[in-house]
Residue, then its C-alpha position, 0 to 999 in steps of 0.5 A: m457491132l457499134i463501138i462507143g467510147i465514153a470519156g470524161g474526167s474522174g468523177c464526171g458521171k461517166t458510169t451513170v451515163v453508161k448505166e442510163i444508156i444501157r437501161r434504154l437499149p434492148k436487154s443483153s445488147v451491150t457489153v462494157i469494157p472499162q479502161d480501169a481493167y487494163y491498168w499495168d500490173n503493179g502488185h510487185l511494188s512496195p506500199e510506198e511505191k503504189r501510193e505514187i502511181n499516177f493512174d491519170h497518166p496515159n502510160s498507166i494503161e496497156w493500150s495495146l491489150l485493150v485494142k487487141q481485145l476490142d478487135m477480137l470482139r469486132k470479129g466475134e470472138a470472146i475475150e478474157m478481160p483482166q480484173y484490176s484492183y485499186v487496193s492491191c494495185a494488181r491484176g487478179a489471177e482470174t479474168t472476166r470472160v466477155e462475149p461480143k454484143q451488138v453494142i460495145i461501150v468503152e468507158g474511161i477517163l483517158i480512152f481518147t488519148d490513144k490514137e489506135l483506140l480512137k480509130r476504133l470508136d464509131i461514136k465518141v461521147f465526152v461527159d462533162a462536169e464542174s470540177d467541184d462536182r467531180l471533186s465531191r464524187i471522187m471524195r465519196r468514191d475513193t474513201v469508200e471503194r479505194g481505202r483512202d482517207f479524206m486527206q489522202v484523197l485531196d493530196h492525190y487530187g492535187k498531185w495527179v488528178k487535177p494536173m492530168h485532167l488539164q494536160f490529158i483529158e480536157p484536151t481530148k474533148r475536141y475529138a467527141d461527137i457528143i459532149v454531155p454537160q452536167g454529167g449523168e444528170n443530163k437525161v436529154a442528152v443520154q436519151v439522144i445518144a441512146s436514140r442514135i444508137m438504136m437508129k444506127l443498129g436498125s440501119g445496119e450501118 
């Protein structure tokens, strides 16, 4: 089993990179573990308190559970992955059953900030993109998927996303084995990563 970590700032194109890698690998050989599934359950908070949640700080993630479940997958055991809603800021009552596969992709903005998780990643990829490009993607995503209006997105970006990116996410670029500039548009880099994964799978490393 290979465990691949794909990190990068919010809106950098990580999801596109993951999809492109999966498209190039054998069918049903990949399982994706999104960092976002492991946000702490904040469903008990008031609407005002929920608006103050800093989703871009490492403390917002239950890393111990993510690492524990990753270890289970490595041992060949299925896991019950949490389901998290940005709208309610809560974990759902139901979980998602995830079976172990040849390749596990862990994806999220903060995954290189946790030392225990970092130890478990066989290949570390950092997806890089210009801040303006990331902001435009965040605008589209948050208004459509997270129920925020234009001004709420801008306020959230200025208050949390940008400073947290500079403090916690950008510095983790130094841990990457591969840096992918231009986000998901960099087809050459994606092909190199997919080829490297296939080579490792074929060699049995």
